[in-house]
All heavy atoms as a GROMACS GRO file, in nm:
protein
  590
    1MET      N    1  10.431  10.428  10.269
    1MET     CA    2  10.367  10.497  10.158
    1MET      C    3  10.408  10.427  10.028
    1MET      O    4  10.525  10.425   9.993
    1MET     CB    5  10.411  10.643  10.154
    1MET     CG    6  10.357  10.724  10.269
    1MET     SD    7  10.366  10.905  10.252
    1MET     CE    8  10.528  10.935  10.196
    2PRO      N    9  10.311  10.370   9.960
    2PRO     CA   10  10.342  10.298   9.836
    2PRO      C   11  10.367  10.393   9.718
    2PRO      O   12  10.315  10.504   9.714
    2PRO     CB   13  10.218  10.215   9.811
    2PRO     CG   14  10.108  10.292   9.876
    2PRO     CD   15  10.170  10.358   9.996
    3GLU      N   16  10.449  10.347   9.625
    3GLU     CA   17  10.464  10.419   9.499
    3GLU      C   18  10.374  10.348   9.398
    3GLU      O   19  10.395  10.231   9.368
    3GLU     CB   20  10.608  10.418   9.449
    3GLU     CG   21  10.619  10.492   9.316
    3GLU     CD   22  10.759  10.492   9.259
    3GLU    OE1   23  10.839  10.576   9.301
    3GLU    OE2   24  10.784  10.408   9.172
    4LEU      N   25  10.273  10.417   9.352
    4LEU     CA   26  10.179  10.360   9.256
    4LEU      C   27  10.214  10.408   9.116
    4LEU      O   28  10.266  10.517   9.098
    4LEU     CB   29  10.036  10.404   9.290
    4LEU     CG   30   9.985  10.367   9.429
    4LEU    CD1   31   9.844  10.419   9.447
    4LEU    CD2   32   9.991  10.218   9.452
    5ARG      N   33  10.182  10.324   9.019
    5ARG     CA   34  10.201  10.361   8.879
    5ARG      C   35  10.096  10.291   8.794
    5ARG      O   36  10.062  10.176   8.821
    5ARG     CB   37  10.341  10.329   8.831
    5ARG     CG   38  10.382  10.185   8.844
    5ARG     CD   39  10.527  10.158   8.808
    5ARG     NE   40  10.615  10.223   8.902
    5ARG     CZ   41  10.713  10.307   8.865
    5ARG    NH1   42  10.736  10.332   8.740
    5ARG    NH2   43  10.789  10.364   8.955
    6LEU      N   44  10.046  10.362   8.695
    6LEU     CA   45   9.949  10.305   8.603
    6LEU      C   46  10.026  10.234   8.492
    6LEU      O   47  10.117  10.291   8.433
    6LEU     CB   48   9.860  10.415   8.544
    6LEU     CG   49   9.749  10.369   8.451
    6LEU    CD1   50   9.647  10.284   8.525
    6LEU    CD2   51   9.681  10.490   8.386
    7ILE      N   52   9.988  10.109   8.466
    7ILE     CA   53  10.055  10.027   8.366
    7ILE      C   54   9.962  10.006   8.247
    7ILE      O   55   9.846   9.967   8.264
    7ILE     CB   56  10.095   9.890   8.427
    7ILE    CG1   57  10.178   9.909   8.553
    7ILE    CG2   58  10.167   9.804   8.324
    7ILE    CD1   59  10.310   9.981   8.532
    8ASP      N   60  10.013  10.033   8.126
    8ASP     CA   61   9.930  10.017   8.007
    8ASP      C   62   9.922   9.869   7.967
    8ASP      O   63   9.990   9.784   8.026
    8ASP     CB   64   9.980  10.106   7.893
    8ASP     CG   65  10.110  10.060   7.829
    8ASP    OD1   66  10.150   9.943   7.844
    8ASP    OD2   67  10.172  10.144   7.759
    9PRO      N   68   9.840   9.835   7.868
    9PRO     CA   69   9.823   9.694   7.830
    9PRO      C   70   9.951   9.625   7.783
    9PRO      O   71   9.960   9.503   7.788
    9PRO     CB   72   9.720   9.700   7.716
    9PRO     CG   73   9.642   9.824   7.743
    9PRO     CD   74   9.743   9.921   7.799
   10ASP      N   75  10.051   9.702   7.740
   10ASP     CA   76  10.177   9.643   7.697
   10ASP      C   77  10.278   9.631   7.811
   10ASP      O   78  10.391   9.586   7.791
   10ASP     CB   79  10.239   9.724   7.583
   10ASP     CG   80  10.162   9.708   7.454
   10ASP    OD1   81  10.102   9.600   7.433
   10ASP    OD2   82  10.162   9.802   7.372
   11GLY      N   83  10.240   9.673   7.931
   11GLY     CA   84  10.326   9.659   8.047
   11GLY      C   85  10.415   9.778   8.077
   11GLY      O   86  10.502   9.770   8.163
   12TYR      N   87  10.393   9.890   8.008
   12TYR     CA   88  10.473  10.010   8.031
   12TYR      C   89  10.403  10.105   8.128
   12TYR      O   90  10.281  10.114   8.129
   12TYR     CB   91  10.498  10.084   7.898
   12TYR     CG   92  10.584  10.005   7.804
   12TYR    CD1   93  10.526   9.934   7.699
   12TYR    CD2   94  10.722  10.000   7.819
   12TYR    CE1   95  10.605   9.861   7.611
   12TYR    CE2   96  10.801   9.927   7.732
   12TYR     CZ   97  10.742   9.857   7.628
   12TYR     OH   98  10.820   9.784   7.543
   13THR      N   99  10.483  10.178   8.204
   13THR     CA  100  10.427  10.280   8.293
   13THR      C  101  10.376  10.397   8.210
   13THR      O  102  10.448  10.447   8.123
   13THR     CB  103  10.534  10.331   8.391
   13THR    OG1  104  10.579  10.222   8.471
   13THR    CG2  105  10.481  10.441   8.482
   14VAL      N  106  10.254  10.437   8.233
   14VAL     CA  107  10.198  10.553   8.164
   14VAL      C  108  10.272  10.677   8.216
   14VAL      O  109  10.282  10.697   8.338
   14VAL     CB  110  10.046  10.565   8.190
   14VAL    CG1  111   9.990  10.693   8.131
   14VAL    CG2  112   9.974  10.442   8.134
   15PRO      N  113  10.329  10.757   8.127
   15PRO     CA  114  10.408  10.873   8.170
   15PRO      C  115  10.329  10.964   8.266
   15PRO      O  116  10.211  10.990   8.247
   15PRO     CB  117  10.437  10.946   8.039
   15PRO     CG  118  10.432  10.839   7.935
   15PRO     CD  119  10.325  10.745   7.982
   16GLY      N  120  10.399  11.007   8.370
   16GLY     CA  121  10.340  11.100   8.466
   16GLY      C  122  10.254  11.037   8.573
   16GLY      O  123  10.192  11.107   8.652
   17THR      N  124  10.248  10.903   8.577
   17THR     CA  125  10.159  10.840   8.675
   17THR      C  126  10.231  10.779   8.794
   17THR      O  127  10.165  10.738   8.890
   17THR     CB  128  10.071  10.732   8.610
   17THR    OG1  129  10.154  10.625   8.562
   17THR    CG2  130   9.987  10.790   8.498
   18ALA      N  131  10.362  10.769   8.792
   18ALA     CA  132  10.434  10.713   8.908
   18ALA      C  133  10.432  10.817   9.019
   18ALA      O  134  10.471  10.932   8.999
   18ALA     CB  135  10.577  10.678   8.869
   19GLN      N  136  10.382  10.777   9.134
   19GLN     CA  137  10.369  10.870   9.245
   19GLN      C  138  10.366  10.797   9.378
   19GLN      O  139  10.311  10.689   9.389
   19GLN     CB  140  10.242  10.954   9.229
   19GLN     CG  141  10.116  10.871   9.214
   19GLN     CD  142   9.998  10.952   9.167
   19GLN    OE1  143   9.955  11.042   9.237
   19GLN    NE2  144   9.948  10.921   9.049
   20THR      N  145  10.429  10.858   9.476
   20THR     CA  146  10.426  10.805   9.612
   20THR      C  147  10.308  10.869   9.684
   20THR      O  148  10.293  10.991   9.680
   20THR     CB  149  10.557  10.836   9.686
   20THR    OG1  150  10.665  10.778   9.612
   20THR    CG2  151  10.555  10.779   9.827
   21VAL      N  152  10.223  10.785   9.741
   21VAL     CA  153  10.102  10.837   9.804
   21VAL      C  154  10.093  10.790   9.949
   21VAL      O  155  10.138  10.680   9.983
   21VAL     CB  156   9.975  10.793   9.728
   21VAL    CG1  157   9.977  10.845   9.586
   21VAL    CG2  158   9.960  10.643   9.727
   22PRO      N  159  10.032  10.870  10.035
   22PRO     CA  160  10.010  10.826  10.173
   22PRO      C  161   9.917  10.704  10.174
   22PRO      O  162   9.829  10.691  10.088
   22PRO     CB  163   9.942  10.946  10.240
   22PRO     CG  164   9.969  11.062  10.151
   22PRO     CD  165   9.986  11.007  10.013
   23ASP      N  166   9.937  10.618  10.270
   23ASP     CA  167   9.854  10.497  10.280
   23ASP      C  168   9.705  10.529  10.279
   23ASP      O  169   9.626  10.459  10.216
   23ASP     CB  170   9.888  10.419  10.407
   23ASP     CG  171  10.029  10.361  10.404
   23ASP    OD1  172  10.084  10.342  10.293
   23ASP    OD2  173  10.084  10.335  10.512
   24ALA      N  174   9.668  10.637  10.345
   24ALA     CA  175   9.526  10.674  10.355
   24ALA      C  176   9.466  10.712  10.220
   24ALA      O  177   9.344  10.704  10.201
   24ALA     CB  178   9.508  10.789  10.454
   25ASP      N  179   9.550  10.754  10.125
   25ASP     CA  180   9.501  10.797   9.994
   25ASP      C  181   9.513  10.691   9.885
   25ASP      O  182   9.472  10.713   9.771
   25ASP     CB  183   9.577  10.922   9.948
   25ASP     CG  184   9.555  11.040  10.040
   25ASP    OD1  185   9.454  11.041  10.113
   25ASP    OD2  186   9.638  11.133  10.038
   26GLU      N  187   9.569  10.576   9.919
   26GLU     CA  188   9.599  10.475   9.817
   26GLU      C  189   9.476  10.433   9.737
   26GLU      O  190   9.479  10.429   9.614
   26GLU     CB  191   9.664  10.352   9.882
   26GLU     CG  192   9.702  10.247   9.782
   26GLU     CD  193   9.773  10.128   9.845
   26GLU    OE1  194   9.804  10.130   9.965
   26GLU    OE2  195   9.796  10.032   9.770
   27THR      N  196   9.368  10.402   9.804
   27THR     CA  197   9.247  10.356   9.734
   27THR      C  198   9.194  10.464   9.639
   27THR      O  199   9.159  10.434   9.524
   27THR     CB  200   9.138  10.315   9.834
   27THR    OG1  201   9.190  10.210   9.917
   27THR    CG2  202   9.013  10.267   9.764
   28ALA      N  203   9.189  10.588   9.683
   28ALA     CA  204   9.139  10.697   9.600
   28ALA      C  205   9.228  10.720   9.478
   28ALA      O  206   9.178  10.742   9.367
   28ALA     CB  207   9.128  10.826   9.682
   29VAL      N  208   9.358  10.711   9.497
   29VAL     CA  209   9.450  10.732   9.385
   29VAL      C  210   9.438  10.618   9.284
   29VAL      O  211   9.435  10.640   9.163
   29VAL     CB  212   9.595  10.748   9.434
   29VAL    CG1  213   9.693  10.750   9.317
   29VAL    CG2  214   9.609  10.876   9.517
   30ARG      N  215   9.427  10.494   9.334
   30ARG     CA  216   9.406  10.380   9.244
   30ARG      C  217   9.281  10.400   9.159
   30ARG      O  218   9.281  10.377   9.038
   30ARG     CB  219   9.392  10.251   9.323
   30ARG     CG  220   9.518  10.196   9.376
   30ARG     CD  221   9.494  10.066   9.455
   30ARG     NE  222   9.619  10.019   9.510
   30ARG     CZ  223   9.711   9.952   9.440
   30ARG    NH1  224   9.689   9.923   9.314
   30ARG    NH2  225   9.823   9.914   9.497
   31GLU      N  226   9.172  10.440   9.224
   31GLU     CA  227   9.046  10.462   9.151
   31GLU      C  228   9.061  10.570   9.046
   31GLU      O  229   9.012  10.556   8.934
   31GLU     CB  230   8.934  10.499   9.249
   31GLU     CG  231   8.871  10.381   9.315
   31GLU     CD  232   8.744  10.418   9.391
   31GLU    OE1  233   8.673  10.512   9.348
   31GLU    OE2  234   8.719  10.353   9.493
   32ARG      N  235   9.126  10.681   9.082
   32ARG     CA  236   9.144  10.791   8.987
   32ARG      C  237   9.226  10.747   8.867
   32ARG      O  238   9.192  10.776   8.751
   32ARG     CB  239   9.210  10.911   9.054
   32ARG     CG  240   9.220  11.033   8.963
   32ARG     CD  241   9.293  11.149   9.028
   32ARG     NE  242   9.432  11.119   9.055
   32ARG     CZ  243   9.528  11.118   8.962
   32ARG    NH1  244   9.500  11.144   8.836
   32ARG    NH2  245   9.652  11.091   8.995
   33LEU      N  246   9.334  10.672   8.892
   33LEU     CA  247   9.418  10.624   8.782
   33LEU      C  248   9.339  10.533   8.688
   33LEU      O  249   9.350  10.545   8.565
   33LEU     CB  250   9.541  10.552   8.835
   33LEU     CG  251   9.647  10.639   8.903
   33LEU    CD1  252   9.753  10.553   8.969
   33LEU    CD2  253   9.710  10.736   8.804
   34LEU      N  254   9.260  10.444   8.744
   34LEU     CA  255   9.186  10.349   8.660
   34LEU      C  256   9.062  10.407   8.596
   34LEU      O  257   9.026  10.370   8.484
   34LEU     CB  258   9.148  10.226   8.743
   34LEU     CG  259   9.266  10.137   8.784
   34LEU    CD1  260   9.220  10.031   8.883
   34LEU    CD2  261   9.332  10.074   8.663
   35LYS      N  262   8.994  10.500   8.664
   35LYS     CA  263   8.867  10.552   8.613
   35LYS      C  264   8.881  10.681   8.533
   35LYS      O  265   8.793  10.714   8.454
   35LYS     CB  266   8.768  10.573   8.728
   35LYS     CG  267   8.725  10.442   8.790
   35LYS     CD  268   8.623  10.463   8.898
   35LYS     CE  269   8.580  10.328   8.955
   35LYS     NZ  270   8.480  10.342   9.061
   36GLU      N  271   8.990  10.756   8.554
   36GLU     CA  272   9.008  10.882   8.482
   36GLU      C  273   9.127  10.878   8.386
   36GLU      O  274   9.113  10.909   8.268
   36GLU     CB  275   9.026  10.997   8.581
   36GLU     CG  276   8.904  11.025   8.667
   36GLU     CD  277   8.929  11.133   8.771
   36GLU    OE1  278   9.019  11.216   8.751
   36GLU    OE2  279   8.859  11.132   8.874
   37VAL      N  280   9.242  10.839   8.439
   37VAL     CA  281   9.365  10.847   8.359
   37VAL      C  282   9.370  10.736   8.253
   37VAL      O  283   9.404  10.762   8.137
   37VAL     CB  284   9.490  10.844   8.449
   37VAL    CG1  285   9.617  10.851   8.366
   37VAL    CG2  286   9.486  10.958   8.551
   38ALA      N  287   9.336  10.613   8.292
   38ALA     CA  288   9.340  10.502   8.195
   38ALA      C  289   9.251  10.527   8.073
   38ALA      O  290   9.297  10.510   7.960
   38ALA     CB  291   9.305  10.370   8.263
   39PRO      N  292   9.126  10.570   8.091
   39PRO     CA  293   9.044  10.597   7.971
   39PRO      C  294   9.101  10.708   7.883
   39PRO      O  295   9.093  10.700   7.760
   39PRO     CB  296   8.908  10.638   8.030
   39PRO     CG  297   8.903  10.573   8.163
   39PRO     CD  298   9.045  10.578   8.214
   40GLN      N  299   9.158  10.811   7.945
   40GLN     CA  300   9.218  10.919   7.866
   40GLN      C  301   9.337  10.868   7.786
   40GLN      O  302   9.351  10.900   7.667
   40GLN     CB  303   9.263  11.033   7.958
   40GLN     CG  304   9.151  11.106   8.026
   40GLN     CD  305   9.200  11.200   8.135
   40GLN    OE1  306   9.319  11.211   8.162
   40GLN    NE2  307   9.106  11.268   8.200
   41HIS      N  308   9.422  10.789   7.849
   41HIS     CA  309   9.540  10.736   7.780
   41HIS      C  310   9.497  10.639   7.670
   41HIS      O  311   9.549  10.643   7.559
   41HIS     CB  312   9.634  10.669   7.880
   41HIS     CG  313   9.765  10.630   7.821
   41HIS    ND1  314   9.787  10.504   7.771
   41HIS    CD2  315   9.879  10.700   7.804
   41HIS    CE1  316   9.911  10.497   7.725
   41HIS    NE2  317   9.969  10.616   7.744
   42ALA      N  318   9.403  10.550   7.702
   42ALA     CA  319   9.357  10.452   7.603
   42ALA      C  320   9.296  10.521   7.482
   42ALA      O  321   9.314  10.475   7.369
   42ALA     CB  322   9.256  10.357   7.667
   43ALA      N  323   9.227  10.632   7.504
   43ALA     CA  324   9.165  10.705   7.393
   43ALA      C  325   9.269  10.756   7.294
   43ALA      O  326   9.243  10.766   7.174
   43ALA     CB  327   9.082  10.821   7.446
   44GLN      N  328   9.388  10.786   7.344
   44GLN     CA  329   9.496  10.833   7.256
   44GLN      C  330   9.555  10.719   7.173
   44GLN      O  331   9.623  10.745   7.073
   44GLN     CB  332   9.608  10.896   7.339
   44GLN     CG  333   9.566  11.019   7.414
   44GLN     CD  334   9.676  11.067   7.508
   44GLN    OE1  335   9.790  11.025   7.500
   44GLN    NE2  336   9.640  11.156   7.599
   45TRP      N  337   9.532  10.596   7.215
   45TRP     CA  338   9.594  10.481   7.150
   45TRP      C  339   9.491  10.381   7.097
   45TRP      O  340   9.521  10.263   7.080
   45TRP     CB  341   9.688  10.412   7.249
   45TRP     CG  342   9.800  10.501   7.290
   45TRP    CD1  343   9.806  10.580   7.400
   45TRP    CD2  344   9.921  10.524   7.218
   45TRP    NE1  345   9.924  10.650   7.401
   45TRP    CE2  346   9.997  10.617   7.291
   45TRP    CE3  347   9.973  10.475   7.099
   45TRP    CZ2  348  10.121  10.662   7.248
   45TRP    CZ3  349  10.097  10.519   7.057
   45TRP    CH2  350  10.170  10.611   7.132
   46THR      N  351   9.370  10.427   7.067
   46THR     CA  352   9.266  10.335   7.020
   46THR      C  353   9.305  10.268   6.888
   46THR      O  354   9.263  10.155   6.863
   46THR     CB  355   9.131  10.406   7.003
   46THR    OG1  356   9.148  10.519   6.918
   46THR    CG2  357   9.074  10.448   7.137
   47ASP      N  358   9.384  10.336   6.805
   47ASP     CA  359   9.427  10.275   6.678
   47ASP      C  360   9.507  10.148   6.701
   47ASP      O  361   9.517  10.063   6.612
   47ASP     CB  362   9.512  10.373   6.597
   47ASP     CG  363   9.431  10.490   6.544
   47ASP    OD1  364   9.307  10.485   6.552
   47ASP    OD2  365   9.492  10.588   6.497
   48PHE      N  366   9.565  10.134   6.819
   48PHE     CA  367   9.646  10.017   6.851
   48PHE      C  368   9.570   9.917   6.939
   48PHE      O  369   9.628   9.822   6.991
   48PHE     CB  370   9.776  10.061   6.920
   48PHE     CG  371   9.861  10.146   6.831
   48PHE    CD1  372   9.855  10.284   6.839
   48PHE    CD2  373   9.944  10.090   6.736
   48PHE    CE1  374   9.932  10.364   6.756
   48PHE    CE2  375  10.022  10.168   6.653
   48PHE     CZ  376  10.016  10.306   6.663
   49GLY      N  377   9.442   9.941   6.958
   49GLY     CA  378   9.357   9.848   7.030
   49GLY      C  379   9.358   9.862   7.181
   49GLY      O  380   9.310   9.773   7.251
   50TYR      N  381   9.412   9.971   7.232
   50TYR     CA  382   9.414   9.988   7.377
   50TYR      C  383   9.274  10.010   7.430
   50TYR      O  384   9.194  10.081   7.370
   50TYR     CB  385   9.500  10.109   7.416
   50TYR     CG  386   9.648  10.084   7.415
   50TYR    CD1  387   9.709  10.001   7.323
   50TYR    CD2  388   9.729  10.146   7.509
   50TYR    CE1  389   9.845   9.980   7.322
   50TYR    CE2  390   9.866  10.125   7.510
   50TYR     CZ  391   9.923  10.042   7.417
   50TYR     OH  392  10.059  10.021   7.417
   51GLN      N  393   9.244   9.947   7.543
   51GLN     CA  394   9.116   9.963   7.611
   51GLN      C  395   9.144   9.989   7.758
   51GLN      O  396   9.230   9.926   7.818
   51GLN     CB  397   9.031   9.838   7.595
   51GLN     CG  398   8.992   9.811   7.452
   51GLN     CD  399   8.909   9.685   7.439
   51GLN    OE1  400   8.909   9.599   7.528
   51GLN    NE2  401   8.837   9.674   7.330
   52ALA      N  402   9.068  10.081   7.816
   52ALA     CA  403   9.092  10.123   7.954
   52ALA      C  404   9.084  10.008   8.054
   52ALA      O  405   9.156  10.007   8.153
   52ALA     CB  406   8.994  10.233   7.992
   53ASP      N  407   9.001   9.909   8.026
   53ASP     CA  408   8.987   9.799   8.122
   53ASP      C  409   9.107   9.704   8.123
   53ASP      O  410   9.116   9.614   8.207
   53ASP     CB  411   8.857   9.722   8.101
   53ASP     CG  412   8.848   9.657   7.963
   53ASP    OD1  413   8.938   9.678   7.879
   53ASP    OD2  414   8.750   9.585   7.941
   54ALA      N  415   9.202   9.725   8.033
   54ALA     CA  416   9.323   9.641   8.029
   54ALA      C  417   9.439   9.702   8.108
   54ALA      O  418   9.545   9.643   8.118
   54ALA     CB  419   9.365   9.618   7.884
   55TYR      N  420   9.417   9.819   8.166
   55TYR     CA  421   9.521   9.885   8.245
   55TYR      C  422   9.517   9.831   8.388
   55TYR      O  423   9.416   9.780   8.433
   55TYR     CB  424   9.499  10.036   8.248
   55TYR     CG  425   9.533  10.106   8.120
   55TYR    CD1  426   9.457  10.088   8.005
   55TYR    CD2  427   9.639  10.195   8.113
   55TYR    CE1  428   9.486  10.153   7.888
   55TYR    CE2  429   9.670  10.262   7.995
   55TYR     CZ  430   9.594  10.240   7.883
   55TYR     OH  431   9.624  10.305   7.766
   56ARG      N  432   9.629   9.846   8.458
   56ARG     CA  433   9.634   9.807   8.599
   56ARG      C  434   9.724   9.903   8.675
   56ARG      O  435   9.801   9.977   8.615
   56ARG     CB  436   9.682   9.664   8.616
   56ARG     CG  437   9.818   9.638   8.557
   56ARG     CD  438   9.843   9.488   8.540
   56ARG     NE  439   9.963   9.470   8.461
   56ARG     CZ  440  10.076   9.420   8.506
   56ARG    NH1  441  10.085   9.381   8.632
   56ARG    NH2  442  10.180   9.407   8.428
   57VAL      N  443   9.712   9.901   8.805
   57VAL     CA  444   9.794   9.985   8.890
   57VAL      C  445   9.890   9.894   8.966
   57VAL      O  446   9.848   9.792   9.021
   57VAL     CB  447   9.708  10.067   8.989
   57VAL    CG1  448   9.796  10.147   9.084
   57VAL    CG2  449   9.616  10.161   8.912
   58LEU      N  450  10.016   9.929   8.966
   58LEU     CA  451  10.116   9.855   9.043
   58LEU      C  452  10.168   9.942   9.154
   58LEU      O  453  10.175  10.064   9.139
   58LEU     CB  454  10.233   9.813   8.953
   58LEU     CG  455  10.202   9.706   8.849
   58LEU    CD1  456  10.329   9.674   8.771
   58LEU    CD2  457  10.147   9.579   8.912
   59PRO      N  458  10.207   9.887   9.267
   59PRO     CA  459  10.197   9.745   9.297
   59PRO      C  460  10.053   9.703   9.317
   59PRO      O  461   9.968   9.785   9.350
   59PRO     CB  462  10.279   9.729   9.425
   59PRO     CG  463  10.269   9.862   9.493
   59PRO     CD  464  10.261   9.963   9.381
   60GLU      N  465  10.028   9.575   9.296
   60GLU     CA  466   9.893   9.522   9.318
   60GLU      C  467   9.855   9.540   9.464
   60GLU      O  468   9.942   9.530   9.551
   60GLU     CB  469   9.888   9.373   9.282
   60GLU     CG  470   9.921   9.342   9.137
   60GLU     CD  471   9.814   9.388   9.040
   60GLU    OE1  472   9.699   9.412   9.082
   60GLU    OE2  473   9.846   9.399   8.922
   61PRO      N  474   9.729   9.566   9.492
   61PRO     CA  475   9.689   9.582   9.634
   61PRO      C  476   9.704   9.450   9.708
   61PRO      O  477   9.685   9.343   9.651
   61PRO     CB  478   9.543   9.624   9.625
   61PRO     CG  479   9.497   9.582   9.491
   61PRO     CD  480   9.618   9.580   9.402
   62THR      N  481   9.738   9.460   9.835
   62THR     CA  482   9.747   9.340   9.917
   62THR      C  483   9.611   9.310   9.977
   62THR      O  484   9.532   9.401  10.001
   62THR     CB  485   9.851   9.358  10.030
   62THR    OG1  486   9.813   9.472  10.107
   62THR    CG2  487   9.990   9.377   9.974
   63THR      N  488   9.587   9.184   9.999
   63THR     CA  489   9.457   9.146  10.052
   63THR      C  490   9.466   9.088  10.192
   63THR      O  491   9.367   9.049  10.249
   63THR     CB  492   9.388   9.043   9.960
   63THR    OG1  493   9.474   8.931   9.946
   63THR    CG2  494   9.356   9.104   9.826
   64GLY      N  495   9.585   9.078  10.247
   64GLY     CA  496   9.597   9.030  10.383
   64GLY      C  497   9.680   8.904  10.394
   64GLY      O  498   9.774   8.884  10.318
   65PRO      N  499   9.644   8.815  10.486
   65PRO     CA  500   9.726   8.697  10.515
   65PRO      C  501   9.756   8.609  10.394
   65PRO      O  502   9.858   8.545  10.390
   65PRO     CB  503   9.643   8.621  10.619
   65PRO     CG  504   9.555   8.724  10.680
   65PRO     CD  505   9.529   8.826  10.572
   66ALA      N  506   9.670   8.604  10.298
   66ALA     CA  507   9.695   8.520  10.181
   66ALA      C  508   9.819   8.566  10.104
   66ALA      O  509   9.879   8.490  10.031
   66ALA     CB  510   9.574   8.520  10.088
   67ASP      N  511   9.856   8.692  10.121
   67ASP     CA  512   9.973   8.744  10.052
   67ASP      C  513  10.103   8.712  10.124
   67ASP      O  514  10.211   8.732  10.071
   67ASP     CB  515   9.963   8.897  10.037
   67ASP     CG  516   9.853   8.935   9.941
   67ASP    OD1  517   9.833   8.861   9.842
   67ASP    OD2  518   9.788   9.037   9.964
   68GLU      N  519  10.093   8.665  10.247
   68GLU     CA  520  10.213   8.632  10.323
   68GLU      C  521  10.260   8.493  10.285
   68GLU      O  522  10.180   8.406  10.250
   68GLU     CB  523  10.183   8.640  10.472
   68GLU     CG  524  10.147   8.779  10.519
   68GLU     CD  525  10.111   8.782  10.666
   68GLU    OE1  526  10.133   8.681  10.736
   68GLU    OE2  527  10.061   8.886  10.710
   69PRO      N  528  10.392   8.468  10.290
   69PRO     CA  529  10.440   8.334  10.257
   69PRO      C  530  10.385   8.231  10.355
   69PRO      O  531  10.365   8.260  10.473
   69PRO     CB  532  10.591   8.346  10.271
   69PRO     CG  533  10.622   8.486  10.307
   69PRO     CD  534  10.494   8.561  10.326
   70SER      N  535  10.360   8.114  10.306
   70SER     CA  536  10.310   8.009  10.394
   70SER      C  537  10.423   7.961  10.484
   70SER      O  538  10.541   7.983  10.458
   70SER     CB  539  10.256   7.892  10.312
   70SER     OG  540  10.363   7.825  10.248
   71ASP      N  541  10.388   7.891  10.590
   71ASP     CA  542  10.487   7.837  10.683
   71ASP      C  543  10.579   7.738  10.613
   71ASP      O  544  10.691   7.715  10.656
   71ASP     CB  545  10.419   7.768  10.801
   71ASP     CG  546  10.355   7.869  10.895
   71ASP    OD1  547  10.401   7.984  10.897
   71ASP    OD2  548  10.258   7.833  10.964
   72HIS      N  549  10.533   7.681  10.504
   72HIS     CA  550  10.613   7.584  10.429
   72HIS      C  551  10.746   7.646  10.384
   72HIS      O  552  10.848   7.577  10.378
   72HIS     CB  553  10.533   7.534  10.308
   72HIS     CG  554  10.611   7.446  10.218
   72HIS    ND1  555  10.638   7.315  10.250
   72HIS    CD2  556  10.669   7.468  10.098
   72HIS    CE1  557  10.709   7.260  10.152
   72HIS    NE2  558  10.728   7.352  10.059
   73TYR      N  559  10.745   7.775  10.352
   73TYR     CA  560  10.865   7.840  10.300
   73TYR      C  561  10.950   7.906  10.408
   73TYR      O  562  11.058   7.953  10.381
   73TYR     CB  563  10.827   7.943  10.194
   73TYR     CG  564  10.766   7.879  10.073
   73TYR    CD1  565  10.630   7.885  10.050
   73TYR    CD2  566  10.844   7.809   9.983
   73TYR    CE1  567  10.573   7.823   9.939
   73TYR    CE2  568  10.790   7.746   9.872
   73TYR     CZ  569  10.654   7.755   9.851
   73TYR     OH  570  10.599   7.694   9.743
   74ARG      N  571  10.900   7.913  10.529
   74ARG     CA  572  10.974   7.975  10.637
   74ARG      C  573  11.076   7.880  10.693
   74ARG      O  574  11.052   7.760  10.703
   74ARG     CB  575  10.880   8.023  10.747
   74ARG     CG  576  10.791   8.134  10.699
   74ARG     CD  577  10.710   8.192  10.811
   74ARG     NE  578  10.620   8.291  10.751
   74ARG     CZ  579  10.512   8.333  10.808
   74ARG    NH1  580  10.477   8.290  10.926
   74ARG    NH2  581  10.435   8.422  10.749
   75GLN      N  582  11.189   7.934  10.729
   75GLN     CA  583  11.293   7.848  10.787
   75GLN      C  584  11.322   7.888  10.928
   75GLN      O  585  11.311   7.995  10.970
   75GLN     CB  586  11.420   7.856  10.705
   75GLN     CG  587  11.400   7.802  10.567
   75GLN     CD  588  11.527   7.810  10.485
   75GLN    OE1  589  11.629   7.859  10.529
   75GLN    NE2  590  11.520   7.761  10.364
   0.00000   0.00000   0.00000
């Protein structure tokens, strides 16, 4: 179960967004954070140039074998 957190454009965790989620819910939680929470948070900080599309969710999603170390680094 990953711990997800919404990260603002300055690299800080948006308060209240760090949460451990079941693997089956990861995609839905990522979408909610980016489509609902990020725009709400950005709206509070528009004077500082925050935009919802500059937010990200950590950890980054894995895409499969490309994320594994290559054989070059294995000993």
